[in-house]
C-alpha positions in Angstrom: 0.0 0.0 0.0 1.4 3.4 -1.0 1.9 6.1 1.7 -0.7 8.8 1.0 0.3 11.0 3.9 1.2 14.5 2.7 3.6 16.5 4.6 5.3 19.9 4.2 8.6 21.2 5.4 10.3 24.6 4.9 13.4 26.5 5.6 13.1 30.2 6.4 15.6 32.3 4.4 15.8 36.0 3.8 14.3 35.6 0.3 11.4 33.3 1.3 9.2 36.1 2.7 6.6 37.9 0.7 4.3 40.9 1.4 1.0 40.0 2.9 -1.8 42.1 1.4 -5.1 42.2 3.4 -8.0 44.2 2.1 -5.7 46.1 -0.2 -3.1 47.0 2.5 0.3 45.6 2.9 0.2 44.0 6.4 3.6 42.6 7.2 5.3 39.7 5.5 4.4 36.0 5.3 6.4 32.8 4.8 3.9 30.1 3.7 4.1 26.5 4.7 0.7 25.8 3.3 -0.4 28.8 1.2 -3.4 30.6 0.0 -5.3 28.9 -2.8 -4.6 25.5 -1.2 -7.1 23.4 0.6 -7.6 24.5 4.3 -5.8 24.8 6.6 -3.2 27.4 5.6 -0.1 27.8 7.8 3.1 29.7 8.0 5.1 32.4 9.7 4.0 36.0 9.7 6.0 39.0 10.8 5.5 42.7 11.2 7.3 45.6 12.8 5.6 48.4 14.8 6.6 51.0 12.2 4.7 49.3 9.3 1.9 47.8 11.3 1.4 49.7 14.5 -2.5 49.5 14.3 -4.9 47.9 12.0 -8.3 46.0 12.0 -8.0 42.3 12.8 -10.8 40.1 11.4 -11.0 36.3 11.6 -12.5 34.3 8.8 -12.7 30.6 9.7 -10.3 30.4 12.7 -6.9 31.7 13.5 -4.6 29.8 15.9 -1.1 31.0 16.5 2.0 30.8 18.6 3.9 34.0 19.3 7.6 33.4 18.6 8.9 37.0 19.1 7.6 40.4 20.0 4.5 41.8 21.7 1.1 43.0 20.4 -2.3 43.8 21.8 -5.8 43.2 20.6 -8.6 45.5 21.7 -12.1 44.1 21.1 -15.0 46.3 20.2 -16.2 46.1 23.9 -12.8 47.4 25.1 -11.3 44.1 26.3 -7.5 44.1 25.8 -5.7 40.8 25.0 -1.9 40.9 25.3 0.0 38.7 22.9 3.4 37.8 24.3 6.3 35.5 23.3 5.5 31.8 24.0 1.8 32.5 24.1 -0.6 30.3 22.1 -3.9 31.9 21.1 -7.0 30.8 19.1 -9.7 33.0 17.8 -13.0 31.8 16.2 -14.7 32.8 13.0 -16.1 36.3 13.2 -13.7 37.6 16.0 -12.8 41.2 15.5 -10.4 43.6 17.2 -7.9 46.3 16.7 -4.4 44.9 16.4 -1.6 47.0 17.9 2.0 45.9 17.3 4.3 46.9 20.2 7.6 45.5 19.0 8.9 43.5 16.0 6.5 40.5 16.0 6.7 37.0 14.6 4.1 34.2 14.9 3.5 30.7 13.5 -0.1 30.5 12.4 -2.7 28.0 11.3 -5.9 29.3 9.7 -8.8 27.1 8.8 
């Protein structure tokens, strides 16, 4: 019987990042492990600095689960709740979640979106 298990691996190099465009705005850079246009889930690394992404709307379509590798950010929900995103933290947000994203320092996360 043939092995039908599909797996992906990647090496992050300087040239392996590309701009991430969300709603017509460049929002950091992404390194895809499973990219857009593929069957869900998509996964990869995302990075942004406070200068080019200090504040923007954060909308979840499907789900967004991630592990913060580096940096700090904060999410502020429409009702004023503040969620601090810190290195080592693992977070999961459901479909329809909205907040304002504020990048506090150069930020890198590994994400899985379904």
